[in-house]
C-alpha positions, -999 to +999 in steps of 0.1 A: +001+001-002+012+034-008+006+066+013+007+097+000+013+130+019+000+163+021+019+196+033+001+216+067+027+240+078+057+222+088+043+193+091+040+161+062+002+142+071-007+116+055-037+114+032-062+087+045-097+082+046-117+057+067-131+026+051-168+028+037-190+013+065-223+000+058-257+017+080-269+004+108-303+004+112-325-003+144-319-038+148-283-037+144-277-015+169-297-033+195-276-065+183-244-038+191-256-034+224-265-065+228-229-077+223-210-049+244-230-061+276-234-096+272-209-113+248-182-089+252-148-112+241-169-113+209-176-079+205-141-070+210-126-094+185-153-084+162-144-047+163-109-054+163-113-074+133-131-052+114-164-073+107-185-062+136-201-032+108-208-059+081-219-083+111-244-056+120-255-047+088-264-081+081-281-089+115-304-053+107-312-072+072-323-104+077-343-091+114-362-068+091-370-092+067-385-115+091-403-087+108-418-083+075-426-121+068-442-127+098-460-097+100-482-107+069-483-142+082-500-133+110-517-106+094-528-135+071-542-160+095-559-134+122-577-125+089-564-089+091-576-076+052-578-046+032-615-052+032-616-043+071-591-015+069-615+000+045-646-013+071-633-001+100-600+014+105-593+021+138-598-015+144-575-024+119-544-002+128-549-018+164-545-052+152-517-042+126-501-023+155-506-056+179-495-080+155-464-056+140-447-060+177-455-096+181-433-100+149-409-080+157-407-093+198-403-130+181-374-118+156-357-099+184-357-133+200-343-150+172-319-133+154-311-099+179-309-115+211-289-146+205 
C-alpha cells in the first residue's frame, strides 16, 4: 500500500480515508448493544478484526425481513385484510400494531438477542 502525504504548515500528514462502513439500522444497533453488554469477548474480537459493522448490517437486514414476513403471515392468520381496513380503519390499525409488535418481539428474540 502506497501512502501519499500532504503538507500542512511544517508537517507532512498522510492522506488517509476511513473505509466505507455500511449503514446500521435499529436492529443492528440493538445487536451491537447486546453484544457489548452480554458477549463482550465476541464484540471486541469482531470490532478488532473489522467484521463488526458488516455483521451488524447483515443482522439488521435479516431481522427487518423476518419482521415483514412474520407480520404478513400473522395478519393473514388473524384475518386482517384490506376489506377490514376499508370497513373499520381504527380496528385494523390496532390489530396491525399488535401484530407488528408481536412479530418484532419474535424476530428480536430469534436473531438479535442470541
